[in-house]
N, C-alpha and C positions, 0 to 999 in steps of 0.2 A: 416849187418842189415841196413836198410835205415834210413836216418836222421829223417824222419817223424815218423816211427815206434818207434825209440829210444826216440824221444821227447814225444810221447804219453805215453810210459812206465814210463819215469822219472817224467814227470809232473803228470801222473796218480797216481804214488806212493806217491808223496808229497800231492796230494789232499786227498788220502785215509788216510794219517797221520793226516791231518788237521781235517777231518771229525771224525776220531776216537777220537781225543782229545776233540773235541766239545761235543761229546756224553758222554765221560767219565767225563768231567768237567761241565756238565749241571748245570746252576745256578738255585738254588731252593729258593733263598731269595733275597731281594733287596741288602743286604750286599754283597752277592756273585756276583750279577749282576753288581753293581756299582764299588766295590773296592776289589773284590775277598776275602772278609772277613778279609782284612788286614793281610793276613797270608803268603805273598810271600817272599821267601828268597831274601836277597839283591843281590846276584850274579845272581839268576834267574831273578829278576826284572831288573837288569842291562842289561841282554840279551834281555828281552822283550822290555825295553825302547829303546834300540838300534834299534831293528826291527821296533818299532813304529815310531821311528825318521827317520830311513833311508828308505825313501819312494821311490815311482817311480821317484820323482825328484832327489833323491840322486843316486839311482842305474841306472836308465835309462837315465835321462835327464841332470844331472850335467856334466857328461863327454862330452855329446854332446854340451853343452854350452861352455865348455873349448875348445873343438875341433874347434868350429867356432869363438869364441870370444877371445881365447888365454888369454893374461894377464888380460884383463878386467874381466874375469870370476873368478879371484881370490877373488873377493868380495863375491861370494857365498861360497867359502871355508872358508874364514875368518869370514863371518857373521854367518853362521850356527854353526860352531864350537865355536866361541866366545860367541854366544848367549847361548849355552848350559852351558858354564861356569857361565854366569850370573845367569841362572836358578838354577844351582846346589848350588851356593854360597848365592844368595840373596833371593830366593823365596821358593824353594822346602822344606828345613827343617822347615821353619816357618809355611808354609801351612800344612805340615804334623802334626806339633805340634798342630795346631788348630783343626784338626781331623774331618773335615766334608767330605761330598761325592764329592762336585763339587766346581768349581771356583765361579759361581754366588751365591752359598750359602754363601761362605765366604764374598763376596762383600755385599750381602744383610744384613748380621749380623754386619759386621764391620761398615757399613755406616747406620745401623739401619733404613733400608728403603726397603719396598717391591718394590718401584719404581726403586731403584738402582739395585735390583736383576733382575728386568724385563729388564732394559737397558743392564745389563751384559749378559743376555740371548740373547737378540737381537744381540749384538756385537759378541757373541760366534757363533751364527748361521750364521751370515754373513761371518765371517772369516773361520769357519769350512766347510761350504758348498763350498766356493770358493776353499779351499784347496783340498777337496775331488774330485772336478772336475779333478784336475791334476792326481789324483790316477786312476780314471776311464779311463782317456786318456792313461795312462801308461799300464793299463790292456788291453785295446783294441789294442794297438800297439804290445804288446807281443803275445797275442792270435792270432791276425790277421796273423802274420808271421809264428809262429811255429806250430799252429794247422791248418794252411792254410785255414782260414776262413776270411770273410771280417771284416773290423774294427767294424762295428755295432754288428755283431754276437759275436765278442770278448768281447765287453762291456757287452752284455747280459749274457754271460757265467760268467764273473767276478762278475756281480751283484748276480747271483744265488749262487756262492761259498761263497761270503761274507755274504749273507743273511743267509745261513745255519749255519755257525759256530758262527756268531755274535749274531743272534737272540736267538739261543738256549743257547749258553754258557755265554753270557754277558762278564763282565770283567774277570771272572774266566776262561772261555773257551778261550777268546782272549789272555790272558796272556800266557798260556801254548802253545797255537798255535803259538804265536809270538816267543817263544823260539825256536820252531822247524823251523820257517821261518827264524830266524836269522842265524841258522846253514846253511840252504840252500843258503840264499842270499850271505853270506860272502864267502863261498866256490865258488859259482858261479861267484863272482866278481874277486876274487884273482887268481883262477886257470888259466883262460885264460890270465889274465894280466901277469902272470909268463911266460907262453908259448910265448906270443908275445914279451915280453921284451928280452927273450933269443933269439928269432928269429931275432930281429932287432939289438940288441946291445950286446948280449952275457951275459947280466947281469941277474941273476935269480930273483933279487928283482926289481920290477918295479920302486920303489922309487929311486934306484941308476941308473936304466936303463934310466930314464929321463935325467940324466946328462951324459950318455954314448955316444959312437960314433957308427955310422952306418957302413955299409960295406966299404965305400970309405974313412973311417977314419975321416970324418967330424962329429962334435958333432950333435946329433939328433936335438936339438932346432935350431942350426945354419942352418942345412940343411932345416928344415921346414921353417924358415924365408926366405931363398933364393928361395925355390920353390914357396912359396906363392907370393913373390914379383915379380917373373918372370911371374906370371899369373895376375898381376895387383892388388893383394890384399895387405893389410897392413901386415907388419911383424907380425908373431905370438906373439913375445915377446914385441910388441909395445903397449903402452896405446892408445886406440882408442877413448875412451870417455873422458869426462872432469873429472878432479880430484875430484871436488865437488860431482859429481854424483856417482863416485865409493865409496867415503867416506860415503855418505848418504845411498847408497844401502847397504853397509856393516853394518852401524848402524841400518838401518831398519830391516835387517834380524836378527841382534843380539837381538834387542828388541822384534821382533815378535816371535823369538824362545822362549824367556823367558816368553812370554805371551800366548803361545798356550795351551789351556785347555787340549787337548788330551794327551799332554806330561806331564803336571802338575799332572793330575789325576793318572798317573802311580806311583807317589810318595805317594799317599794315600793308596797304596796296601801293604806296608811293615808294620811290627809290631810296630817299634819304630822310634823315630826321628833320632837317630844315624844311623839307617838302611837306611833312606832316603839319608843321606850324602854318605853312603857306596855304595848304589846302583847307585847314580849319578857318583861316581868315576869309578865303573865298566863299566857303560854305556859309559863313555868317552873313556875308553880303547878299548871297542868293536867298537865304532864309528870310532876311529882313524885308525883302520885297513883299512876301506874302504876309508876314507877321505884322507889318505896319498897316496893311490893308484890311486885315481881319476885323478890327474894331468897327470900322465903317461898314463893312459888309453885314456884320451882326446887327448893328443899330438900324440900318436901312432896310434889312429884310424884315425885322419886327415892325417897323413903321409901315411898310407896304402890306404886311399881313393884316394888321389891325385895320388899316384904312380900306382894305378889301371887304372885310366882314362888317365893320362898323362904319357905315357910310355917312353918318350924320351925328347929331347930338345924342348923347346917351339918354335913353328913356323915350325918345320919339318913336312912334310905331313904324314910320317909314325909314328909320335909321339903320335897321339891321338888314343884312343881305337876305333876299328871298332865295330859299334853297333851290327852287326850280330854275332860278335865273343865275345860279352860280356860274362863275367863269370856267372856261375849259380847263385851266390849270388845276382847279379844285377837283373837277371830275377825274382828271388824269391821275392825281395822287391818291384819290379815294380807291381807285382800282388796285393800287399796290397794297392797300391795307394799312398804310402808314399815316393816313389822314382819315378820320372818321367823324361823322355827324349823327346826332340823335335828337329828334324833335321832341323835347321833353314836355313842352306846353301846347303842342299841336297847332301852332300858329303859322307853320310853314316858313318861318324865318330863323336865322342863325344867331343865337345869343352867345357871345364869347365874353366871359367875365370871370372874376375870382369868386366862385361860389363858396369858398372856404373862409372868406373874410366876414366875420360876424358883424362888423360895422356896416358892411355893404348889404347884408341880407335883407334888412327892412326895406331898403330902397329898391332892391331887385324884386321883392314881393310886390311892391307898389307898381312896378312896371309890368307885372304879370309874368316874370321870368321864374322858371322852376328848376334852374340849374344850368351850369355851363354846357352848351350843346356841341361845342367842338370837343368831343370826348377823347380824341386822340390827335395830337399834333407831334409826330416824332421829330425830335430836335434835329435829327440827321438829314431832314429834307430841306432845311431852310436855305442853304447855299444853292442846292440844285433847283429848288423851286423858285427862288428869287427872280431869275431872269424871265421866267414864265409869268410870274405875278406882275412884273414891270413891263410885260409885253414887248420884250426885246426881239430883234430879228431871230429867225429860226437858226441861222448859222451860229449865233452866239450861244443859244441854248444847246446846240449840238456840241459846240466846243467845251462847254461846261461839263457835259456828260463825259466826254473823252478825258477831261482833266481830273474829274472825280475818280474815274476808273484808274487812271495812271497813278494817282496819289496812293490809292489803296494797294495796287499791284506792286508798286516799287518798294514800299515798306514791307509788304508781305514776303517778297522775294528775299530781302535782306535778313528778315527774321528767320525764315526757313533755312537760309544758309547757315546762320549762327547755330540753329538747332541741329542741322545736319553735321556740321563740323564738330560740335560737342559730342555727338554720338559716335561718329566714325573715327575722328582723330583723337579725341580725349578719352572716350570710354574704350573703344575697340583697340586702337593702336596704343594709346597711352597706358592702359591698365590691363586689359584682358588678353590682347594678342599683339605684343610689341614687335613681333617678327613678321607681321602681315605684309604682303607685297604691296607696292604702290598701286598696281592695277586693282587688286581686291579692295584696298582702302577707298579708291575712287568709286568702285561699284557700291561699297557699303555706304558711302556718302550720298550717292544718288538714291539708294533704296530708303535710307533713313529720311531723306527729304520728302520722298513720295509718301512715306508713312506720316510724316508731320503734316503734310497737306491734307490728308484724310482726317486727322484729328482736328486740325484747324477748321476744316469745313464743317465737321459735326458741331463744334461749339459755335461756329458762325451762324448755323441754322438755329441754335438755341442760346443766343447771347444773354448774359446776365444784366445787360444795361445798354445804353446808347454808346456809340463808338468811343467818344472822348472819355466817358465814365469808365469803361472797361480798360482803356489805355492808361488812365490815371492810376488804376489799381496795379497795373503791371509796373509802372514807374515806382510805386511805393515798394513793391517787392524787390526791384533792383536796388533801390536806395537802401533798404534795410539789410541787404545781403552782400552784394558784390562791390558796391562803391566803397564801404569802409575797408574791406579786404584789400582793394587796389590801392587806396590812399595810404594805408599803413604799410603796405608792401613796398611802396616807393619811398615814403618819407620817414619811416621808422625802422631802424635796424634791430630794435629790441623785441618786436612782436614775433613770436615763434609759431610753430605749426599748431600747437595745442590751443593757443589763444585765438588764432585765425579761425580754426574749425569751430571752436565753441562760440565765437562771435557771430559767424555766419549762421549757424544753426539757431542761436538765440534770437538774432535779428529777424530772420525770415519766419521763425516759428511764432513769435509774438505777433508779427504782422498778419500772418495767415489766420491765426486764431481770432484776431480782431475783425478781419474781413468776414470770416465764416460766421461769427456771431451777429454782426450788424449788416451783412450783405447777403446772407444766405450762402449755401454751399455752391460755389461757382461751377463745380464740375457735376452738379446734379441739377440740370435745367429745370426752372420753374420753382425752385425752393427759395424762400425768403423767410427771415426771422424778424429782425428789427430794422430792416433796410429803410433808408430814407426817412428815419424818424429822429430828427436832431435832439429831441428831448431825452432820448435814451442813450445818446453818445456820451462817452466818458469825457467830461470837461468840454463838451461840444465839439469834439474832434471827429470829423467824418472818416469813414473807411479809406477814402481816397487820400486823406492827409496823414494817415497814421504811419506811413513809411518813414517820415522824419523821426518819429519816436522809436521805430524799429532800428533805424540807423544809430541813434544814440545808445540804445541797448547793445547793439553790436560793438560799437567802440568801447563802451565801458567793460563789457564782458571780456573782449579780446585783450585789452590792456591789463585788466586785473589778473586774468589767468596767466598771461605772459610774464608779468612781474612776479608771480608766485612760483613760476617754474624756471627751468634753465634757459639761458640765452641761446639764440640760434648759433650754429657753428660759425667759425671765423670766415669760412668761404662764403657763406650766405650773407654775412654782414658786409664783406667786401663787394659782393654782387650788388647790394643795395647802393653802396657808394658809387659803384661804376655806372649804374643806371642813371643816377641823379647828377653826377658831376661830369662835365665834358672832359674828353681825353686831352691830356696835356695841361690841365688846370694845375697851377701851382708849380709847374716845372721851370718857368722862367725865373731868373734871378735878377734882383735889383742891382744896378751898378751905380 
C-alpha cells in the first residue's frame, strides 16, 4: 500500500474518532461548554491536559529547534516543563478552589473591578491569538506534506476540523477528544524515535540512545559536533547565545506556562481541589514521555539530515549529494515549499554549510562552493521528515502525520475555547450584558469561537516565524501580563485593583513594544524591523526571552501603585485568605 493511501486511512480514522466524540459529547449548557460540568476524572484530565499542553510547538517544532540550535534549545525543555511545575504547585489548586469558569473572572472578582477583568481579557486574547498562530502553522505543515496539498489548503482543512469538534462540543467535547489525541500523538512521537535510536545507536530507548555510539564507535553527540564543525557551524553541544538570554528565555517560558489560560481552565473541569493536584501530577507524567524523548529526536534528525546531504569527507567532489539523485523524501518536502535547493555553483550537487562563517569562507572557496545551497530548511519539518529520511516503514510515517496533526489540533481547540469563553462569558455576560440567558451565552460562545478560528487561520497563513518561535512570543506575553496578576491575587492581600490594572498594562505593554521593535509587527504579515539580529537586542535579550523582563515590570508597578493607594476592602482580603488556607485550618485546639 502506498504511503499516501496509508496516510489517508490513518489520518481519516483519527478524524472519524474526533468527530464521533464531538457528536457524543455535544455541550448542552454553559457548564458543559466552559468546564465540562466539572466532572472529569483526574487521570483523564491529566491526559487531556498533556494533549492540550503538547502543542504543535512541542510535537513538531521543539525537536526542530533542538536540531538546529543544539544546547541553546534546552531553554525550551527546561522552561516549559519547569513552568508546568509552577502551575501545578502555585496556581492550579487555588484557582480550582475558587471555582469559577475563567481566568479573567477570577481577576475581576479578586481585584473587585470590571476594568481589571476587561484588561485580563485583552491580555488573554493577545497571548492566546499569538499562540494559536503557531498551531495553525503546524497544522499547515503536517497537512501540506502528508495529504500532498499546498500549505494554505492544509491550514483551511485544519480550520474546518477544529471548527467542527470545538464549536459543537465545547470543553466537554474537547476534553474527550484531547484524550484520544494524546494517545495518538504520544505513540506517533515515541515509536519512530525508538526505530531511529535502534538504527543509529542500537539502543531501544531514545533517551539512552542520545548518549550512545554510532556505527564507527564515536559517541553520537561527539560525531554530531565534529560533522557540524567540519561544515563551518558551531558545535552542537556548544552554547551559542548569551547566558543571560538563555536564563531569561527559560524564566519567560516558565512564567508564561503558569499563566496560560487555556491550560489553567483544564483544572476547572475536575470535581474537587485535590483532583486538580492529582490531575497535574498525571499530566506531568504524560508530558515527560515526550519531553524526555525530544532531545534525542532533535539530535538524531540533524544527524540524519547532514549525512543524507554530506555523504563523505568535506571538500571531496563526490561527497555532496547529486541533486538529480536526491531521495524521495527530499523531493516530497520540496513540493511543499518548506525545503528549497538552489544550485549556486552549477555543479549539480548540494552543498550544505555555514556560508556566514568568515573562518570557513576561504576553505569553501577552495572547494568551489559559492554559498549554502539548501536555501530553506523549515525547522518545523524535522520531526515529520525524520522517519522518511531514516527510511522507516510507511505505517510509521503515516502515524507521525496523524500525531503531528493531533498535537496541533488539540492545543488549537483549547486556545480557541479560552478565547471564546473570554469573549462570551467575561466580556458579554460579565461586563456588557449581565442578564443574558444561558442559551444566548452558549450561542455567543460558539459564534466567538468561529470568529477566533477565522482570525487564527489568517495569521496561520501568514505566520511571523516557525511554530515554536511564535509560541515562545505568546508565552512571553502571558508571563508579562497574567501570571503576576494571578500570583499576587493568590498570595498577596495588599495588591489592589489599581495596582493590578497598572501592572498588567505595563507588563504587556513593554513586552509588546519590544516584540514590535525587534520582531516586526506580528499582525502585519511580512514586516520585520530588527528581527533575529542579536547584535541589536538590548543586553542580548531576544524577543522570545523578554517576557521575564515584562513580568518583573508588572510586579514592580503593581506593588508600587498598590502601596501608594488604599488597601483592598476587608471582604477581598478575607477572600484571599480563604482561597489560600484550607477550611478548618487552625480550628483544632491543642490539649
